[in-house]
N, C-alpha and C positions, 0 to 999 in steps of 0.2 A: 912444237910447235904448237898452235889453237887453234883451229881453222870457225869458217861459219858458219852458221846450218841456214845457213841464208843463201851462198856458194852455191847449193844444191839445189837440182831441175832432176823433173824428170828426163826417161828414160822420152819420151815420143817430145816435151820441146826442148830438148838439145836434136833430133834428129829437127822439129821444123829446124830451129836455126839455121842448121849445115846441109840442108839439103840438098847442094851440091855435091857433095859428098856423098850424104844417105840419103838417098829419093824415094824413099819410101821406110815404115821400122823395120822389115823384117829383112833390110839389106844389116839394119845400125842391130836387132837383135840378133842375127849370123853373125859381125862384126865382134860382140857383147862373148856370146857364146866361142870362139872361134881363137877372142886373143883378150875372155878374162884375167886368168893372174900377171899378166903382162901390166892390166884395166888396173886393179888390186894392186898391183905392187908398184905402181905411177900413184895411188892416193892418186883414183878418178873413181874407183867406181868397192859406191856402199853395197845397202841388203838395208835395207829399213821399210820391216811389218813386208818382206817377204814379197817388196818392190827392188830394178833398180834404180836406182842412183846415181848419177853423177855432179862429179866439178865438175866445170863445166872446164877453169882455164886448167888444171890437171885434163881434163881429159884428150886436150887440143894436143899439149903437149904427148902424149902419149900417143891418138893418132897420127899426127907430126914424124912420128923418132919410129913408129911400124910403117910406115907408107915410104919411111925411107932406110931402114931394114929392103925391105923386102926390091925398092930399086938398084942397091948394090946390088944383090943376089939375084936379081931379068942383069949386071950387066956384068956381073962377071963371068 
């Protein structure tokens, strides 16, 4: 599958566009640290020039999946 490099965005830009979920850059940084492997496995997280770069649509998918899993655990 070919991905466009233009689909990548900085973690800061992602946080700003999802401030209702990640109200600060620190909250997104925590999420990335905590769920790093899931983000990598989902094709959402890339590290380019030492910086975390996110593929927007795939990051959304991973965030939703993790939120769904968290809700299921809380309901059990």
